N, C-alpha and C positions, 0 to 999 in steps of 0.2 A: 703249359704254353701260355704266353701273354695274350690277352684279348686284342683284337684288331680294331683300329679306328679307321673309318672310311672318310678320307679327307679329299675334297676336290683340289686339284693342283693349283688353281687360281685363288683358292680360299684357304690355303693352309694357315695363313696368319690369323684367321678368324677362329681357329680351334680353341675352345675353352679348356682351361686347366681343370683337373679333377677327374673323377671317375664318370666319364660320359659314355653312354651306350653307343654302339656303332650306328644304330638307327637314328638317335637324336642328332649325332654329328652330321649324318647325311641329310636329314630334313632341314637342318639349319643352313646347309650349304647350297642345295639345289631346290628350285621351286617345284611345286607339284606338277605343273604342266610339262616341265622338262623331263621329269622322271617318267610320266605317262607316255610321252612321245618316244622315249627310249625303250618302252616295253615293260617297264616295271609295273607290278600289280598295284592297283590302288587298294589299300587296306587301311583300316583304322588301327591306331596304336593307342592303347590306354596310357602308356608312359609319355609319349611325345605329342599327343593330340591328333587331330585329323590330318595327318600327312601321310603320303604313300610310304610304304615300308618295303624293304627287300625281303622277299619270302623264300627265294631259292638261290642256289649258287650260280645258276646260269645267268640270272640277271646281274649278279655281282661280276661275273666274268665278262659280260658284254660291256659293262660300264668301265671296268679297268682296261679292257682291250682297246676301247676307244680313247683312252688317255684322259677320261673325265675324273676318275677316282684313283687315289693312291692308297694302298694299304701299308701301314707300318705299325710296329709294336707300340703299345701304349705304355709309357714310362712316367708314372706320377712324379712330380717334383716336390721337393721339400719346401716348406714356406720360408720366405726370406726372413732373416733375423734383423731386428731393429735394435741394435745394441747402443746404449748411451756412450757418448764420448766426453772426454774431459773438457772443461772450459778452455784450457790452453790449446787443445787440438782444434776446437771449434773456431777460436779467434785466429789461429794461424792459418787454417784452411780458408777462412774468409779473406784474410789479408793477401793470399796468393792467387785469388781469382783474377782472370784477365782484366776485369774492369776496375781493379783496385788502383787508385792513383799512386804514382811514384813521386816521392818528395825529396828535395835536395836543399840543404841549408848549411852554412851561413855565409853571407858575403858582406864585406866592408870596403868602403872607399875612403881614402884620405888624401887631402891636398895640403902641401906645405912647401913654402919657399920655392915655388915654381915647379915642384915635382908632384905628380899625381899617380897614386898607386891604388890598385884594387886587389883584394885577396879573397879567396874562398876555400872552404874546407872541402874534403873529398868524399864525405859520407852521403850515400843515397839510401833512403829508407822506403820500403814497401810495407805499409801497415806498421807492424811491430818488428819487422825483420830488416836487418842491414843487408842489402843486396850488392853494394859496391862501396869500396873504401877509398878509391883514388880517382874520383870523377873530377873533371875540370869544369867549374861553374863560371869562370870568368874568361873573357876573350877580348882580343883587339879587333876593332872594326875600322873600315875606311883607311887602310894602309897604316895602321898604328896610331891614328889620330883620335880614336874614340875607344873608351873602355866600357864594357858592358858585362854585367853579372846578373844571375837570376837566383831566385828562391821559389820553390813550389814544385808543381808537376813538371817533370823533365820535358815530355813531349810538347806540352803547352808553351814552355819557355823557348824551345827551339823554333816553334811557329812564330812567336813574338820577335825573336831575333831576326828572322827573315823579313818580317814586316818592318822592323826598325831599320834594317839595311836599305829597304826600299824607300823609306822616308828620307834617309840620309843621302841617297842618290838624288832625290828631288831637291833637298835643301842641304847641300854638302857643307856649307859654312855656317849653318844656323841650327845648332843642336836644340835650343829651346823650342823652336818651331817644329822640328822633327818629332820631339817628344810629345808636344801638344797634339799634333796630328795623329800620332800613334794612339794616344790615350782616347782621343775622340772616336777613332775607328774601332778601337778595342771595346768601347762602351756601347756603341750603337750597332755594330755589325751583329747579325743573328748568330753567326758561328763564333766569332772572336769573343763575344761577351761571356761565353761559357768557359773560357780558358782560366785556369787557376794558377797564377804565378805573379811574382813581383819582379820588377827590373830595377837595377841600379845602373845608371848611365853617367859617364863623366867624360869631359874633355879638359883642356888646360885651364878653362875659365869657369866651368860649371860642374855641379854635382846634382843629379836629379834622381828622385824616386818616382817611378811610373807604375800606376796601378790600374786594374780593370774597372774601378769605379769612376774613372775619369780624372783622378787626381794626378797632378804633376807637381811634386814638392821639391823645392830647393832648400836645404837646411840652412839655418843661420850660421852655424860653424862649418868649417870645411871637413866635416866627418859625416859619413852616411853608412848605415848598416841595415840589412834586411835579413829575414829568415827567423827560424825558431830561436837561434842564439843571438839574434841581432841586438837585443837590448843589452846583453852582457858585453858583447863586443863594442857596442857604442859607448857604454859607460867606461870601459877600459881605455878605449881610444881617446876619449875626451880628457881623461885623467892624464894619460901619457902626453897628449898634445900640450897641455897647460903646464905640466910639471917637469918635463924633460926637454932635451934638445934633439930627440930622435928624429930621423928623417921620415918621410911618408911611408916608404916600403917597410921600414922597421916597425913603425907604429901599427901598421896594418897586420903584420905577421904576429906581433906580440899580443895584440888585442884578440886575435882569433885563437891563440893558444890559451888565453885566459877563458874565453867563452867555451872552448872545448872541454875545459876542466869542470864546467858547470852544466852545460847542456848535453843531454844524452844523444841528441840528433846531430851533434857536431864532433868531428874528430880532428886529429893533428896532422892529417895529410893535406898540407896547406899549399896552395898555388898562389904566387904573388906576381902580378904583372904591373908594369909601369909604362906610362906614356913616353914616347920618344922626346928627348929634350929639344927645344926649338933651336 
């Protein structure tokens, strides 16, 4: 028959693992004055120290009858195994934690002959894992008059899109002013300055790169790229712009295809948007 542990109902979680005598479990749970008031004999125990002990079954029955103690079989537990895991499992598990940022790249904008196009690939990466292959990273704002794309943490970029739309509502015909005000708030606001993303913004007259460090950059040539594959896409787009007669949407798509062949964080699920012609 298994030995019995005497565990107060309100102190069950305090029961220690291992081979604990019933007397020790009881004296850790109930103070001496409480046991004496309940009629338990005050006795000294050499195992548990100067605490009252239960010396007869009547005391035990009185305590359990009052709902103060619960008797249950003692079942020792096996120790937990701390087995090593492979480095791949460790990095994968860390990458899938809730706090792991989700990144999305690459985006390019091209303006040529009065046409403005912006393209983005569809890959979203969480750590070292591809979690989505057909994401839309570019969108039209202000009734099709503004193009915007993002690279970086997805949730952060959506927050910045909402802020940009607010600035455009205040300055609807002044994209440079809206971008400057967004960058200013992004850098100085306690919450926004923690956001990790880059924005590419374009209208029929301007291309801008907007960053959280307060920079608003308009490139010298009408080509702009951001993201992990941005350098490859930018190089390809400039070459196509100067050596071919391709229109803006075609240059944007072809340059992203070239970047996807080089950058592992970029795929060929490409979305191309173009501003409405005036």
